[in-house]
DRENLO-965379 format. One line per 8 residues: their letters; for each residue x, y, z of N, C-alpha, C. Coordinates in pm, whole numbers. Layout:
N
A = X/Y/Z/X/Y/Z/X/Y/Z  ...;
END
This chain:
268
MTQLFLSN = 1288/1111/2757/1392/1072/2670/1429/1209/2580  1577/1247/2608/1615/1365/2517/1636/1308/2366  1634/1414/2275/1682/1401/2137/1829/1357/2121  1903/1414/2213/2058/1342/2214/2062/1222/2258  1988/1163/2365/1985/1034/2394/1948/927/2277  1831/946/2225/1778/894/2117/1869/896/1994  1943/1009/1976/2043/1010/1856/2161/918/1864  2215/924/2010/2315/832/2046/2290/704/2019;
AVQQLIQQ = 2163/654/2048/2094/517/2036/2110/463/1909  2054/574/1828/2049/547/1691/2178/516/1622  2279/627/1654/2421/595/1584/2483/457/1637  2433/391/1773/2513/292/1815/2448/175/1720  2332/176/1712/2254/68/1619/2310/70/1467  2324/182/1405/2367/184/1273/2514/130/1272  2594/153/1363/2733/123/1366/2737/-49/1372  2638/-102/1453/2625/-247/1468/2575/-308/1338;
HPEKRVLP = 2477/-236/1261/2434/-284/1127/2440/-201/1024  2565/-173/973/2599/-60/873/2541/-103/743  2495/-212/719/2447/-256/593/2292/-254/582  2229/-212/689/2087/-231/702/2025/-81/698  1915/-94/598/1849/41/570/1753/80/657  1680/-16/685/1570/-3/794/1583/-77/922  1593/-19/1038/1626/-77/1162/1513/-63/1274  1471/-161/1352/1378/-145/1463/1454/-108/1583;
LTIDGKKY = 1402/-31/1662/1471/38/1777/1356/29/1898  1393/-20/2015/1314/-9/2114/1378/51/2245  1295/145/2307/1385/229/2407/1272/228/2519  1299/172/2642/1217/171/2749/1067/124/2711  1087/24/2616/940/-38/2599/866/30/2461  930/146/2421/872/228/2324/938/173/2187  864/148/2082/905/98/1970/922/206/1845  1037/209/1774/1062/295/1680/1113/231/1552;
YIKRRMSN = 1115/301/1444/1194/228/1339/1281/349/1266  1397/319/1227/1504/389/1160/1509/354/1020  1499/476/936/1515/450/791/1628/543/738  1708/490/698/1846/554/660/1843/600/498  1913/703/481/1928/767/341/2029/674/271  1983/558/207/2075/467/141/1981/383/53  2042/333/-55/1955/249/-144/1909/104/-91  1785/89/-123/1728/-50/-89/1760/-168/-172;
GRNRFAKT = 1830/-137/-279/1876/-230/-363/1787/-280/-471  1657/-201/-473/1565/-253/-566/1598/-171/-719  1531/-231/-811/1555/-160/-955/1542/-17/-948  1618/64/-1011/1630/199/-1002/1533/250/-1117  1492/161/-1207/1400/204/-1304/1262/248/-1225  1233/167/-1116/1121/177/-1056/1123/274/-935  1251/303/-900/1286/396/-778/1367/512/-821  1346/606/-754/1445/729/-749/1578/705/-691;
NSSTAFWC = 1660/794/-706/1795/763/-628/1767/789/-463  1863/744/-402/1849/737/-241/1796/865/-183  1903/956/-223/1879/1096/-164/1743/1153/-199  1721/1145/-331/1598/1200/-368/1459/1132/-308  1464/984/-301/1372/907/-242/1349/945/-93  1451/962/-14/1465/999/123/1393/1131/148  1447/1245/81/1380/1369/136/1245/1383/61  1204/1323/-52/1074/1292/-95/989/1252/23;
EVYKIMVV = 1040/1161/79/933/1073/156/928/1170/286  1021/1218/330/1015/1323/454/937/1443/411  929/1505/301/859/1613/262/713/1567/253  686/1473/188/548/1412/191/482/1379/312  547/1315/409/498/1293/535/461/1421/605  566/1519/600/540/1644/674/417/1725/622  391/1702/473/271/1765/412/147/1713/461  151/1570/471/37/1507/478/-8/1502/630;
RQYASFVP = 78/1515/713/72/1518/856/-21/1648/905  -20/1748/819/-100/1849/838/-245/1826/821  -290/1736/738/-404/1701/714/-471/1563/774  -390/1465/808/-438/1362/868/-322/1296/966  -366/1207/1019/-290/1132/1145/-245/995/1086  -274/956/963/-244/823/920/-108/820/861  -4/901/884/112/898/832/209/882/958  339/832/928/433/797/1048/462/921/1134;
NIVLLSED = 482/918/1250/525/1034/1335/675/1039/1346  715/1137/1273/878/1157/1270/913/1211/1415  1002/1123/1483/1047/1176/1621/1195/1237/1603  1257/1210/1516/1414/1268/1497/1434/1245/1344  1507/1369/1291/1537/1384/1144/1681/1429/1160  1790/1364/1073/1892/1407/1053/1921/1391/884  2036/1438/857/2047/1427/709/2092/1293/653  2111/1188/759/2132/1054/710/2029/969/749;
YVVMDAAG = 1927/992/823/1830/909/881/1716/976/928  1598/906/938/1484/948/999/1441/847/1101  1387/888/1233/1345/798/1324/1172/833/1323  1122/720/1318/969/722/1330/923/632/1422  788/673/1491/743/581/1586/687/459/1504  700/334/1576/657/223/1504/504/224/1484  451/150/1397/305/176/1346/215/41/1347  287/-78/1401/189/-200/1396/241/-273/1302;
KTLQGVAK = 142/-375/1271/153/-486/1161/114/-450/1030  199/-468/927/160/-417/790/27/-524/757  -49/-477/661/-169/-553/609/-118/-689/542  -2/-691/503/42/-829/466/52/-928/567  91/-870/675/89/-965/793/-48/-986/862  -115/-889/858/-260/-887/919/-331/-1000/831  -321/-1004/709/-401/-1106/625/-351/-1242/649  -234/-1263/692/-187/-1412/705/-195/-1457/849;
EKPWLQVR = -162/-1370/925/-119/-1421/1085/-220/-1442/1168  -239/-1536/1244/-343/-1583/1330/-376/-1451/1446  -305/-1394/1493/-331/-1284/1591/-422/-1194/1553  -438/-1163/1423/-506/-1056/1359/-636/-1123/1280  -652/-1236/1323/-784/-1308/1247/-917/-1222/1276  -942/-1177/1382/-1050/-1115/1420/-1078/-988/1372  -952/-929/1334/-963/-775/1298/-937/-745/1154  -908/-853/1075/-876/-847/950/-961/-754/842;
DHAFEEAG = -1092/-789/849/-1178/-705/775/-1193/-569/823  -1188/-535/956/-1184/-419/1006/-1060/-322/951  -943/-401/974/-820/-331/932/-813/-279/783  -859/-396/681/-879/-352/559/-959/-249/517  -1084/-250/608/-1180/-145/575/-1128/-10/617  -1057/0/726/-1010/112/781/-897/175/681  -812/62/611/-705/109/519/-766/164/387  -879/115/344/-948/178/224/-996/307/267;
RSLALLHK = -1047/322/372/-1111/464/410/-993/556/436  -884/523/501/-784/627/513/-715/674/378  -700/579/271/-676/615/152/-765/704/73  -910/686/98/-995/758/35/-989/908/99  -946/911/216/-955/1039/308/-826/1120/254  -733/1035/211/-610/1109/163/-639/1176/11  -707/1104/-57/-739/1144/-188/-845/1254/-186  -939/1251/-92/-1027/1374/-73/-951/1506/-56;
AGLHHGRP = -840/1481/24/-753/1612/45/-674/1663/-78  -684/1578/-171/-623/1621/-304/-456/1555/-306  -438/1455/-224/-313/1425/-227/-306/1270/-249  -196/1210/-280/-202/1076/-317/-72/1012/-246  -50/866/-238/66/811/-192/165/774/-258  131/694/-394/237/676/-483/235/519/-491  237/438/-407/232/284/-406/190/230/-283  72/243/-255/8/195/-124/-8/38/-144;
ALRDIAYD = 97/-40/-134/82/-185/-146/56/-222/20  20/-376/27/0/-419/145/112/-406/261  238/-417/196/352/-399/300/391/-271/326  297/-162/265/324/-10/318/225/43/370  121/-49/438/17/-5/511/19/-80/643  19/3/760/39/-75/892/-104/-51/978  -138/-173/1050/-236/-150/1130/-203/-182/1277  -237/-79/1356/-215/-105/1528/-334/-134/1585;
MDTDAITL = -341/-262/1633/-459/-336/1705/-492/-251/1831  -381/-200/1900/-415/-138/2040/-459/-9/2015  -435/52/1914/-475/192/1899/-577/217/1806  -593/101/1715/-726/92/1618/-675/194/1503  -543/206/1480/-512/298/1373/-434/247/1242  -451/309/1144/-410/267/1021/-276/384/990  -166/341/953/-56/403/903/4/397/776  -4/480/681/61/456/539/211/485/561;
LDWENEKT = 279/382/502/420/397/510/481/398/380  610/431/376/703/416/256/640/528/151  664/662/165/608/779/91/711/812/-23  798/721/-45/927/776/-130/898/743/-290  787/691/-320/753/650/-458/675/774/-549  746/821/-635/695/922/-708/694/908/-858  765/802/-900/790/792/-1040/647/717/-1082  597/800/-1216/473/731/-1274/492/690/-1422;
FVSMDTKA = 456/560/-1449/468/523/-1575/370/502/-1663  262/541/-1620/122/552/-1699/53/699/-1691  -18/728/-1791/-83/840/-1788/-221/809/-1727  -216/833/-1578/-354/799/-1529/-370/897/-1380  -455/936/-1350/-476/1005/-1235/-411/946/-1111  -324/1026/-1060/-254/943/-938/-343/904/-816  -444/957/-803/-529/890/-688/-594/767/-765  -625/764/-870/-686/642/-926/-582/534/-928;
LDIFLFIH = -451/555/-970/-339/458/-955/-329/419/-835  -342/489/-724/-325/455/-588/-393/325/-555  -538/357/-580/-635/225/-556/-597/127/-643  -570/143/-783/-540/29/-859/-419/-54/-803  -312/29/-774/-200/-43/-724/-218/-112/-568  -295/-58/-501/-350/-112/-370/-437/-249/-409  -526/-242/-499/-592/-372/-520/-499/-477/-577  -418/-430/-667/-318/-513/-747/-211/-584/-633;
SCFREKWA = -189/-505/-538/-86/-580/-437/-180/-675/-366  -308/-674/-355/-379/-764/-278/-378/-885/-356  -413/-899/-490/-416/-986/-585/-276/-1059/-614  -177/-1016/-561/-34/-1060/-569/-43/-1164/-461  -125/-1177/-366/-115/-1270/-233/-207/-1383/-264  -158/-1509/-216/-215/-1635/-250/-369/-1630/-219  -388/-1569/-104/-520/-1588/-42/-636/-1525/-130  -597/-1404/-208/-671/-1346/-287/-732/-1430/-406;
AKDRHLID = -660/-1519/-442/-719/-1612/-547/-832/-1691/-508  -848/-1712/-382/-974/-1799/-327/-1074/-1723/-270  -1029/-1624/-214/-1132/-1529/-126/-1112/-1388/-130  -1208/-1308/-168/-1179/-1167/-199/-1242/-1085/-82  -1278/-1135/3/-1356/-1063/127/-1285/-952/184  -1139/-981/198/-1062/-854/244/-1049/-752/136  -1052/-770/31/-1049/-669/-86/-1177/-592/-98  -1294/-673/-73/-1411/-598/-62/-1435/-521/54;
AAWKGYIS = -1371/-559/154/-1374/-467/286/-1313/-359/268  -1187/-353/208/-1092/-234/167/-1194/-142/78  -1242/-205/-40/-1328/-122/-129/-1456/-46/-49  -1516/-119/54/-1618/-68/113/-1579/46/211  -1452/31/258/-1412/162/335/-1396/265/251  -1312/224/126/-1284/331/37/-1422/420/-6  -1528/352/-51/-1633/409/-108/-1713/479/17  -1683/461/136/-1760/520/236/-1729/669/244;
VPESTAQL = -1613/704/199/-1599/839/197/-1671/930/76  -1741/1028/106/-1797/1088/-11/-1713/1132/-130  -1770/1116/-260/-1702/1158/-386/-1581/1039/-412  -1555/944/-333/-1433/874/-358/-1467/779/-495  -1593/755/-524/-1618/666/-648/-1580/735/-772  -1543/859/-774/-1506/909/-894/-1374/828/-947  -1284/777/-864/-1162/724/-893/-1202/603/-972  -1323/540/-940/-1355/391/-1038/-1391/453/-1176;
DSIRQFIH = -1453/562/-1188/-1443/610/-1333/-1336/627/-1387  -1240/695/-1344/-1096/702/-1406/-1035/576/-1417  -1044/462/-1334/-986/348/-1355/-1055/278/-1474  -1193/276/-1469/-1257/235/-1589/-1222/297/-1710  -1186/420/-1730/-1155/478/-1831/-1023/444/-1885  -930/430/-1788/-797/393/-1827/-785/247/-1871  -865/146/-1816/-890/25/-1858/-940/19/-2016  -1042/101/-2033/-1079/112/-2176/-987/160/-2276;
IHRHLFHL = -918/265/-2234/-845/322/-2335/-709/209/-2364  -675/144/-2263/-577/41/-2280/-628/-106/-2291  -755/-121/-2352/-817/-258/-2352/-719/-356/-2439  -660/-303/-2532/-590/-391/-2608/-446/-459/-2509  -403/-355/-2445/-307/-396/-2368/-354/-490/-2252  -463/-470/-2191/-506/-552/-2075/-549/-695/-2147  -590/-690/-2267/-618/-820/-2336/-497/-916/-2349  -372/-843/-2390/-262/-920/-2396/-216/-978/-2258;
IHSLCRFH = -237/-897/-2156/-204/-921/-2005/-287/-1048/-1983  -412/-1041/-2014/-497/-1159/-1983/-449/-1297/-2051  -416/-1291/-2152/-347/-1392/-2245/-232/-1455/-2211  -146/-1361/-2125/-9/-1410/-2070/-38/-1472/-1947  -166/-1471/-1884/-193/-1534/-1754/-160/-1680/-1747  -154/-1736/-1875/-124/-1885/-1858/21/-1921/-1815  98/-1820/-1820/247/-1843/-1772/261/-1826/-1614  142/-1782/-1554/138/-1787/-1410/255/-1680/-1356;
WKDVTAVD = 277/-1569/-1415/363/-1479/-1376/268/-1397/-1270  332/-1390/-1154/253/-1323/-1033/203/-1177/-1063  287/-1088/-1108/244/-951/-1129/149/-950/-1239  176/-1020/-1345/88/-1041/-1470/-55/-1064/-1420  -59/-1186/-1359/-185/-1243/-1323/-254/-1146/-1211  -179/-1069/-1134/-228/-972/-1045/-292/-845/-1112  -225/-810/-1213/-294/-697/-1305/-428/-750/-1365  -422/-877/-1426/-551/-917/-1478/-655/-922/-1393;
RTRAYFDS = -636/-981/-1261/-746/-996/-1170/-786/-864/-1109  -686/-763/-1109/-723/-629/-1057/-822/-567/-1180  -784/-583/-1294/-888/-544/-1401/-1019/-598/-1389  -1036/-731/-1377/-1135/-806/-1360/-1246/-753/-1249  -1176/-733/-1143/-1217/-694/-1020/-1311/-545/-1045  -1221/-450/-1115/-1313/-331/-1138/-1410/-337/-1236  -1389/-424/-1332/-1491/-466/-1437/-1607/-510/-1379  -1604/-590/-1264/-1698/-659/-1213/-1796/-568/-1104;
LTSETDYL = -1729/-454/-1078/-1815/-365/-970/-1940/-319/-1039  -2053/-320/-947/-2188/-276/-1000/-2164/-117/-1065  -2256/-85/-1169/-2246/46/-1219/-2337/144/-1171  -2402/92/-1059/-2507/175/-953/-2429/283/-910  -2501/392/-875/-2418/494/-819/-2355/476/-677  -2379/394/-621/-2333/365/-480/-2219/265/-491  -2186/216/-601/-2074/120/-626/-2027/28/-505  -2134/-52/-475/-2093/-151/-376/-2016/-245/-408;
PPRRDGDT = -1928/-314/-323/-1851/-407/-345/-1926/-529/-440  -1845/-586/-538/-1926/-702/-631/-1952/-815/-523  -2078/-885/-574/-2102/-995/-526/-2005/-1109/-573  -1997/-1215/-505/-1913/-1329/-532/-1969/-1437/-583  -2097/-1448/-580/-2175/-1551/-638/-2155/-1589/-806  -2074/-1712/-824/-2041/-1733/-964/-1915/-1696/-999  -1887/-1546/-982/-1763/-1500/-989/-1694/-1507/-1123  -1798/-1515/-1232/-1764/-1537/-1361/-1661/-1432/-1438;
DLPAAPSG = -1651/-1313/-1387/-1569/-1211/-1439/-1424/-1209/-1423  -1385/-1294/-1324/-1241/-1316/-1295/-1197/-1434/-1355  -1075/-1453/-1405/-1019/-1560/-1462/-994/-1657/-1350  -1013/-1799/-1371/-976/-1890/-1277/-844/-1869/-1219  -829/-1910/-1089/-683/-1898/-1021/-612/-1991/-1103  -459/-1935/-1136/-374/-2017/-1215/-346/-2134/-1145  -331/-2261/-1202/-279/-2368/-1146/-115/-2377/-1139  -77/-2423/-1046/85/-2441/-1053/136/-2328/-973;
REHA = 266/-2306/-975/334/-2201/-908/344/-2092/-996  321/-1969/-909/339/-1846/-968/466/-1789/-968  542/-1730/-1057/660/-1669/-1044/665/-1510/-1035  740/-1469/-941/756/-1330/-912/808/-1259/-1041;
END
């Protein structure tokens, strides 16, 4: 397949769906996705403008690609869109959908290991949420998606912030209130990479410095706001990790360090 043929197929699909920012594309059984240089409609306080975000993502993918394979493979780039190989199911889906039941623990462990390898190279993602990490069961490969996030609102090491935000995204999911084994699997994968435990020290230091803020967040959990509750559970998770040098995932017996799962409906 020539680049011209692919470009024509992309243009036709965009004309059919002019309002869509991300589009799936399949040609001869090969799956791709198109990401356009346009706003996704989210809060601009948390996102840069569309052009900056687009070129930031392209640049970061190209840089990280020199060190690792767990970034999207760009097959076509223009001023208005980028076409990348499809990368499998997001961890958000892996954690919930039945076809991925047997590989869930492995997928989360590999996601943690990939994030640690990225950090070991001196790089960071920006917001490695579950919806931004994909696992391909056929190739047993992890791909970190959505590299456009570069805004930072806290004074914290970017690599430590990566792992904090990843765990936070897990605790936003309903399954994490009852069972943390997937989070433990991800942490196990993360600490399997030498020197990765240094991020735990940075996170603990951040929690200590802002302990009054985290205390306030804990007191607000009674309102069952999803993000607030997830921050509190993330803090409690890191607090519960052993202080031994190997930083093994925490035991769940008793689980007294974490607040009880909020009753009633949580609000986004």
